[in-house]
N, C-alpha and C positions, 0 to 999 in steps of 0.2 A: 883302424886298418880297413880299406875298402873291401867290399864283398867280391869274391871271384864270380866269374860267369855262371858256374854251376850253382853256387850259393844263391845268386839272384834268381836263377831259373827254378830252384827248388822251393823258393818262397812265393812263386807265382800263384795267383788265384785264377785258375783256369775255369772256363765254362765247359759244361758237358758238350760233347761234339754235336749232339742233336740240336741244342740251343744255338750253337754257332752256325750250323747249317741253315737255320731259319732266317738268319740275317741275309742270306743269299737266295732265299726262297727255295732251297733244296728240300723236297719232301723226305720225311723220315724213312719211308719205306724204300727209298732209293739209296740209302746209306748202308754200308756194311761195316759196323763198328769193330775196331780192334781195341777193346777196353772202353773207357769212358771218354778219352780225349783225342782219339784219332780214328779215322774211318776212311774207307774207300767209297768212291761215288760210282754208281753203276754206269756201264757203257750205254745202256738203254736210255737212261735219263739224259746223258749227254747228246744222244741222237735226237732226243725230243727238243733240244734247244736250237736246232739247225736254222730255223727261220728268224731268230732274234738278231737284232743289230749288235755289232761288235762295239766294245768300248775302245778307249785309246790305249795304245801300248807304249810303255816307257821302258827303255833298255838301260840298265845300269852296267857300266864298264869301268875301266880304271887305267891309270898309268902303268908302266911296266912294274910289276910287283918287286918287292925287296924282302929280305929275310925278316924285316921288322913287321911286315903286314900292313895293308892299307885299309882294311875294313869295308870291302865291297859288299859282302853279304850283310854286314851290320847296317850299311847305308841303305840297301834294298829294303830291309825290315823297317828301319827308321822312316824311310820315305813312305812306305805303305801305311804305317801308323799315322804319319803326318797328314797324308791325304785324307784319311778318315777323320782325323781331328779337325781339319778345316771344312768338313761337311761333304766330302766326296765319298762315293761308294767305291772302295778300292780293294783289290786282292793282290797278294804277291805270289809269284811263282819261282821256286828255287829248285836246285838239284838236291838229291839225297847225298849225304856225306859218305865217302868211302872209308872203310875201316883201316885201309892202308895209311892214309894221312892221319886219321884219328889216333892211331897207336904209334905213328911215326913222328911227324913234326908238328902237326896242328893241335892235336889233343881235343878237337871239337870243331865243328863247322856249321853251327846253327845261329850265327850272329854273335853279338857280344854285348856286355853291359846290360843296359835297359832297352836294347833293340835286338831281341832274340825271338826265335820260334820255339815253342814248347809243345809237348814234353821233350825237353832238350836231351835227356839221357836216352830216351827211346829213339829219337831221330838219329842220334849219333851211333847207336848200338843196335843193329839189326832192323829197327823200325818195323815195317810190315812184311819183311822177308823178300822184298823185290830183288835185291842184289843176289840173294841165295838162289832165287828162281832163275835169274839170268846166268849165274855160274853153272847151275845144273843143266840148263838147256845147251849151253856152250859145250860142256863136258860130255853130255849125252852124244852130241855130234862127233866128238873125238873118239868116244868109245865105239860107236857104230862104225866109224871109218876104219879103225884098227881091226875091228871084228870082221868087217867085210874082206879086208886083205887076208886075214888069217884063214877065213873059210873059202879060199879059192880065188878071190880077187876077180870076180866076173867082169868088172868094169875096166880091168886092165890098168889099174892105178900104178903109176911109177912111184915106188916108195921113196925115191930121191927127190920127188917133187910134191911132197905134202906141204900144204900152205896153211894148215889149221893148227892152232895151239890150244892147249888147255889153259884154264884161268883159275885164279883164286883172288879173293878180295883182301889181300894183305901184301905189304912190301916184303919181298923175299928174294934177294939177289942170287941166292944159291940155286934158284929154279929157272933163271934166265936161259941157261943152256944146260940140257941134261941128255942122257942116253936112256931111252925107254925100251921096254920089252926084253930086258936081259933075263937069263935063267932057263933058256932052252926053248925048243919048238912050241911047247904048250903055251908059252907066253907071247907068241907073235914074233914078228920080224924086228930085230934090234935096229934102232935108227936114232939119229940125233933129233931131239925135240926141245921143247921149252914151254914156259908158262908166261902169260901176260897177266897183268892185274885186271880184274873184272871191268873196271871203268875204261880200260883201253880196248876192250873187245868189240868186235863187229856186232855181236848180239846186242850189246848195250847201245851202240849207235843206231841199230835198227829199231830197238825198243823205243828210243826217243824220237824217231822220225815217223814211225808207223801211225796211221790215222784210224785204224780199225783192226779187228781180229783178222779179217780177210787180208788186209794189206800186210799185216805182220806175218802171216803165213806165207804169202807170196814172196816177201823179202827174204825170209828165212830160207825158203826153197832155192833162192837164187845165189846163196852163199857159195863161192867157189872154194872147195876144201883141198883140192889136189888137181894134178894133171896126169894124163896118160903118157905113155912113152912117146907118142907123136904129138904131145903137148896140147891135147884137147882138154878143156876144163871139165872137171867132175864137180857137180853141185850137190848141195844137201838133198835136193829133191830126187837126184839120181840114187841116193842111198835110202830114199823113202823114209826119212826121219824128220822132215820139217813139220809134219802133222803132230808128232809127239812133242817136239820142241814147243810148238804153239800151245799145246795142252799145259805144259809146265809154266807158260808165260801168260795165259789168258786172265788169270786173277790179278797178276802183278800189273797188267796193262791198265787197270782201273786206277785213276789218280788218287793220291792220298791227301786228305783234308786235315789240317791241324790249325793252330792259332799262334798269334804273336803274344807277347807279354801283355799287350793292351787289348787282348781278346778280339783281334781282327783276323779274318780268315786268310789262310795260306795254303796253297797247293805245293807239295814237295814230292817230286816224281822224276825218277831217272837221274843219272849222274855221270855222264861221260866226261873224262878229263879234257881240258881245253888245250893243254900243251901236247897232247897225244891224239885225242879224238876231237869232236866238234864242240864240247863244252857247254851244252845248253840243256835245260830241263825238257821234258817231253812236249811234243807238239800237241798231244791230246790235252795235257793239263793247261797249256797256254791258251788253246782255242776254247776250252771250257770256261776258263776264267774270263775271257773276253766277252762271253755271252752272259755272264752273271754280274759283271761290274762295269762301272763307267770308266775306271782306270785300272790297268794291270801293270804292275811293276815286276820285271823279271831281270835276271842277271845273266851275263855271259862270262865264262871263266877267264881269269887272269886279265892281261891288258887288252886295250882296244885293237892291238895288232894281231892278237890271237883269237880270244873268245868272240869279240865283236865282229871281226872279219868273218869268222866261221858262222856266226849268227846270221850275218847278212848273206854270205855267199853259199851257205849250205842250208841252214834251217829256213830262212826266208825264201830262198829259191825253191825249195822242195814243198813248202807248206802254203805259200801265198801270204804269209804274215808280213806286215810292214810296220816298223816302229814309227811312232809319231814324234818322239823326242829321245835324247840320250843324256844320261847323267854320267859324267866322267869323275870318278873318285880319285882324290889325291891326298897326300899328307905332306906337311912341310918337312917332316923328318925323312920321308922317302925321297923328296926332291933333293935334300942335302946329300943323301946317299948317292943319288945319281950325279951329284956334283963332285963326288970323289971322297966323301967323308966315310970313315970306317963305321960299320953298323953300331959299334959300341959308343960312338961319339955323336950319334944323330940327335940326341936330346939337348945338345948344347947349341947355343946361338952361333950361326956361321953364315953370315950374309953372302960372302963370296961363293961358298959352295952352293947355296940356295940359288943364287943368280945363274950359276953355271948349270945346275940341275933342272932348271925350269924348261930347258930345251926338250926334255923328255915329254913333259906335259904339252908343250906347244905342238910337237909332232902328232901326238894323239888327237889333239883338238883339230888339227889340220886334216888328219885322216878321216875323222868322223864327219866333219863338215864338207870337205871337198871330194873325198873318195867314196864315202857312203851317202853323201848328200843329205845329212840329217842335222837338224838344229840341236844344240847341246848346251848344257850347264855344267860348270865345274863345281863340284861339292868338296870342300876341304874338310876332311874328317879331323876335327879339332882336338889337340892334346893340350893339357895344362901348361906344358913347358914350351909351347909355341910363343914366341915373343911378339910384341906389337910391331917391332921393326921388321921382323920376318914377314908378318902378315901384310904389312904395308908394301914391302918390296914385291911380294908375290903379286898383289893386285896391280901394282904399277907395271910389272913386266907383262902381265896378261892384258892390260888395258888396250893395246893396239889390236888385239884379236877380236875385240867387240863381243866377248862372250861373258855372261854373268859368272862371277867367281864368288861363291858364298861359303861362309863358315857354317858348319853343322855340328851340333853337340848332342846328337841322338844317343851316343854311347852312354852319356851321363844322364840325359833327360828324356830319352825315348822319343816319341813322335813330336813332342813339343820342340825338341832341339833341331828338328828338320823341317819345321813349318815354313820357314822362309824359302827353303829349297822347293818344297811342294807347291807353294804359291807361284814361284817363278816358273816352274815346269808347266803348270796349268796355263799360265799366261802365254808361255812359248807355244804350247799346243794350240791355244785359241787363235793365235796370230797366223797359224798355218806356216807355209813356207817349206815344208818337207819336200825335198827333191830326191827321194830315195833312188839309189842306183847300186848296181853290183860293181865289184872291182874289175870283173871281166865278163864277157858274154859266153853263153853255152858253146857257140860255134868255134871259139878259139881253141887251138890244139893244146893238149895237156902241158907241153913244155912251155908254151907261151903263157899259160895260166899261172904256173908257178913263177915265171919270170915277172908277170904283172904284179903278183902279190909281193914278191921280193923287192922290186924296184920302186913300186908306188907306196907300199905300206911300210916296208922295213928300211927304205932308204938305201938298199943295196946297189952296188955297181953292176953285178952280174950274178948269174946262177951257173954252177958247174956240176958235173956228174961224170963218173968214169964210163968207159965204153959199155960195160955190162948194164949199168943202170939206164944209160941212154937207149940201149937196145930194148930193155924191158918197157920203157915208156913208149918207144916207137911201136912195139908189138901191141901194147894195150890200145894205142891210138888206132892201129890197123884193124884190131878186133872189134871196134865199135864203141870203146869206152871213152873215147875222146870227148864226148858230150858231157861226161860227168864233171862235177866240180872237184877241186883239189882240196884235200885236208892236210895242212902242213903240221908235222910233228917236230917241234923244236923247243929249245929252252924258253921259258916264260920270262926270264930275268933280263933279257936284252932284245933290242930290235935285230941284233945279229944272231948267229948261232953260238957265239961265245958268251956264256953267262957273266963273265967278268967285264965285258965291254958295256959300261953303263952310259947313261945320258941318251943322246940321239946320234949314234954313229952313222956315217954316210960312206958310200963307196965300198963297203965291205963285200965279200963274196959269200954267197949262200951255196953250200955244197949239199947236194941230194945224195945221200949214201945208200938209200934203200927205197924201194917202191913196193907198196902193197895194194892189191885190188880189194876193195870192199864192195863186191857186186850186189850184195843184198841191201846195204846202206846206200848204194849208188854214189860212191865217191872214190877217189884214188888218193891213198895216203902217201905223201912224200916225206920220208924221215930224213931230217936235216941235222947235221952236227952230231953230238954225242947223246941225244935224248934216248932214254930207255923206256920201253913199254912194260917193263917190270921194275919199278923203283926198288931201292934198298932202304933200309932203316938208317937213321942217323946214329952217330956215336952214342948219344944219350936219347933213346926214343921216349916219346911221351908215355908209352906203356909202363915205364918205370914209376911214373907218378900216379897212375890210375889204379884205384883200389876200391874195396868195399868194406864198410865197417861191420861190426858184429850184428848191428840191427838192420843191415841191408842197405845202408845209405852209400851211394856212389860218391867217391871223392876223386879229385885230381883231374877231372875232365875239363879243365880250364874254367 
């Protein structure tokens, strides 16, 4: 019986973090170790790298995900190991896993098989405490806001127009909508409230876009938490709490250094959801890695219509980062699912469904090449039940697109199994030809930005919203926020807002049901369809399988 991911990880022969850092030339006195195998790198050291030339940036994205999973993080790890294996100096940059999905549906998010980052248990469970710091900073702002109202409300906050929610890093549908401050005058003014998951919070978004402690503090201060009766914004700096929030986050802002199973360096830092927030690891970690390596492999969450679009239109726009090449991850079983096969039947050969489902991959390739202007490679995460006929059909269908389609076996073989992908990506970068571009320009009005994303990237026919939402968008435009990029919150499972609509639907309508200003992160969130910013647990959560033995060994973490 093959080993599980956690069993493979527990057998890893890890290097001490000080030794690992030496591969990148990071001095020991700039590390802040958390035990023997993970450490934070000081911000002062990162500042000292400013004059160095940047390496090449490789973005890993994917087709529209399915319940079966496509292995995007696994591919990112495998590709990083493969680049090192073929003689390149490479570092990977990933997001930190959220405890919500770990105990909900995923059970772990540190790669899989022989393409993992370790220590896997630590990375999935608390890690270096970054998410706890983000939750505390967020909830400090909530507490100070309610306290200010309780003690006289000097700023004249309208308790009906509070726009700030508390957060926790767990899926809990019961906390989506609550009533707070019950129990009498001593407990404040009763009002409707709710919780978001940490990874959907604006503090998380700010954390991953900030470039320094100063930038972090400024962004936190600009968070709009509420409005007065005459609808003037009240910001965190008006409550004089942004300094204390920065104090809670200043240690977390230092990127975390760990390693792959093949003892190659990995930065894992920050973790905004891509179906709700912008879905990319921290700018600080990515920029640091680019100064230390010749190649940096990073991922954007979910499909190229969500994570990659936000990577391009939000992270790259704000940071100046530019990818040199893109790897689009797909599986044959996922393409069959997009062709209409039930998830329980995707392991069986079905050429008709595969041929139909390839449309999903084709649209993602088209988006990456023609709307983001980036050269790309398709990496097929290979499974043993993929048949020769299916592989041949897929390559035949993709041949007219003139894009390399490569099988990768990194799950079973580690870096060796992704060596061909690594060589092809390096060749692609060496040829040049990147014509990077945004989906829309800064000057475009907010409504036109969401329409550009929907029609160009999602294949939608139009965008709709009720009068109230249209009014909110118009007001944000008039108040000067029209220059901000748009962050779409929608289902990851489809190009549309209907998760059941598979393949590559066209002409559908994207309805914007809610608008949220993220003034500190400097983007406007457009909530589309039925997406929730506080997920719920599935009927059988992964938490039921996770346990610890009497000798302290964690089991069930996939």
